[in-house]
N, C-alpha and C positions, 0 to 999 in steps of 0.2 A: 397682603395689602396692594402690592403692584399687580399682581394677577387680577385681583378684583377690580382694580382701577381701568386695567387694560379692556376687560371683559365689558365693562360698562361704557367705555368709549366707542368700543366696536360696536355694541348695542346701539348706542345714541346714533352713530354713522348709518347704521341699518335703517332705523327709524326715520331718520332725515332724508335719505336718498331712495327708499323704496320707491318702485313705480307706481304701485297703487296699495293704498293703506287700508282700503274699503271696498268690499265686493259690493256689487249692485246686483239686482234681480236678473238684469240682461245678461250678467256675467254667468249666472248659474245655468243660463241655457244654452251656452255656446263653448265652454271650457271644457277640458278632458277630464272625465270623472276619476280616471285612474290614477291621477297624481298621488292619490292618499295611501297607494302602496309602495311607495318609493323607499320609505323608512325615514329615519331621523337623518336631518342634514345639519352640520357643523355643532354637534352633539348639544352643548347648552346655549346656542344662539336662537336656533329655529328647530322646533321639533316637526315631527309628520304632519303636514297640512290635511285638513278635513276634505275628503273628497265630496263635492257639492251634491252628488245622488245620497249621500248619507243626512241630508237635510230633507225630511219627507213630510209634506204638507199634510196638515189634518185639518178637520173642521174644528170650529172655535169651541173649546170647552165652556160646558155649562156655567153661567153667571160670571163669565171673563169677558173684560170690556174689547171693543174693537182695538185694532193693533194700528199704529201709525204707519203710512207709507213713507219710505226713505226717499227723500229728494234727491235729484240727479246730482252726481258729483261735479266738482267746478275745477278749474285750473288746468294745468298742462297734463295731458293724458289722464284726466280726471282723478289726478292726484288727490285733490282735496274731497275726499269722500264724507259723506254724513252718516256712516252708521253710528258712530258714537253719538251724535246728537240725537240720534232717532232711537238708540237703546235707552239713552237717558229719557227721553219723552215718555216712551212705554212704562219704565219703571215710575216716573212720577204719575201717571195716570192710574196706575195700582194703588196709589196713595191718594187719588180723587184730586190731583194737581193737574191742571190742564195747561201746558206748555208746548208748541209744535217743534219739530226738529228745526224748521227754518228759524224760528224764534231764538232758540238755544244757539244755533250756529251764529246768528247775528249778534248774540250776546257773549260770545267769546269761546263756545264750546267747540273748539276746532284747534288744529295745528295746521304746520304748513303742508303736512301730509296727513291726511285722515285725522283722528283724534287720540291724543293720548289721555292716559287715566289720570294726569294731573289736571287736564282742564275741566274733566268731569267731576273730579273730587273737590277742585277749588270752587266750581259753580255753586256745588250742594253746599258747601260749609257755608259760603257767602250769603246763598239766598234760602236756603232751607235747613239750618242748622238743627232744627226740631227733628229730622229724619236721623240722625246721627250716622251719617255716611262717611266711608273711607275705602281707600284702597287695600286691598289684601293679597297677600302672596303665600298661600298656602303650600306647604310641601306635598300633601295628600291632597290634590285637587278635588277629586271625586267624593273623597269623605267629608270635606268642608262644604262642599256644594249641597249634598244630602242634608247635612245637619242645618244649614241655612235655611233651605227649602223646608224642611220639616217643622222648623221653628216659625214659619209664616214670615221669611224674609227673601223677597224676589233678589235675584244676583245677576249685575251686568257681567258677562264673561266675554273676554278679549281671546280669540283665538287664530291660528294660522288657516288660511282656507286656500284650497287648490286653485291655480291659475298664474298670474303673472309673479314675477319675481318679488317677494316680499309682501305678497297680497294677505290682508288678515280682515277680521270683521268682528263687530260686537252685536251681541244678541243679548236679550234679557231673558234669563231663565226664570220660570214662574212654577216649575213641579217636576216630577219624575216618577217613575213607576217601573214595576218589574226588578229582576235581580239577576245578577251574573251577566252573561252574554246578552241577555234580552232587556237589561235594564235601558230605559230611555229616558230623555231630558226634554220637557217641553219647553219651548222658547219661543219669544216673540221676535219676529224679523220680517222686513219687506211687507208690510202691510197684512201679514198671515201669522198663522200658529203652525209651527213644525216640531217634530220629533228629530231627536239626534241620538244614536247610541252614545251611553254615558262613557264607555270605554274609549270610542274614538274621540269625543269631545274632550277628554280628559287627556288624552295623547296630543291633540293638537293645539291645547293651551298648555302644555307642560313648559314649553321655553318660547316665549314671544319676545324677538328682539332681545333675548338674553334674560328677560324676567320670568321668574317661575309662577306659572297660573294667576296671571294679572286679573283680579276682578274687583268690582266695585260692590260693597255689602253695606246695608244700613241697618242700626240698631232697632229701629221702630217696625213693629209688624204690620202686616195686613191681611185681610180675610180673602183678598183676590190671589189665591194660590190654588193651583191644580192639585187637588187630593186623589 
């Protein structure tokens, strides 16, 4: 009990004082891609971050909607990033609900630093309970993500991203294809569609500020999934 409490307090401190909780598109052009090869850090606090070169831009899949552009970060050193509100806006669009990232940010979908899962879940339960959305912390992240996507459920995924201390990012996963080392996850981010290797995304989301594979899932299905 005491160990779990201590881990939670440390995780909360990391989340509160991280220098940048949301990566922006400009970050991806300037940071060192080799950071993903450093291995896990602090075991169950922050797993190995994703190298930004692992997010490969692709053409928009057939019959999929346009992706919201992520607004500029605000605050000291851009600490109040808006990837969380952008991921939520993209998720809502898959259910034909139009709400911009800035609208969601102004409506409280943000934290002092970036966006925590609690703000996203709370907004969804208050404003769209019909979607049946909740936070999930699956032990086997890749298996859970495949199951949700195969069942017609987009997933908001929070993961560590290479760059500054504590940097992380939210994306909306909308499909997967391939198997083994060749399996890729299709995500919406930064106004575009990207593919990320499943194994690397799984590693990067394994421990985010002490939380195991933090994701937002919804029970309502949509046909806007990449098959």
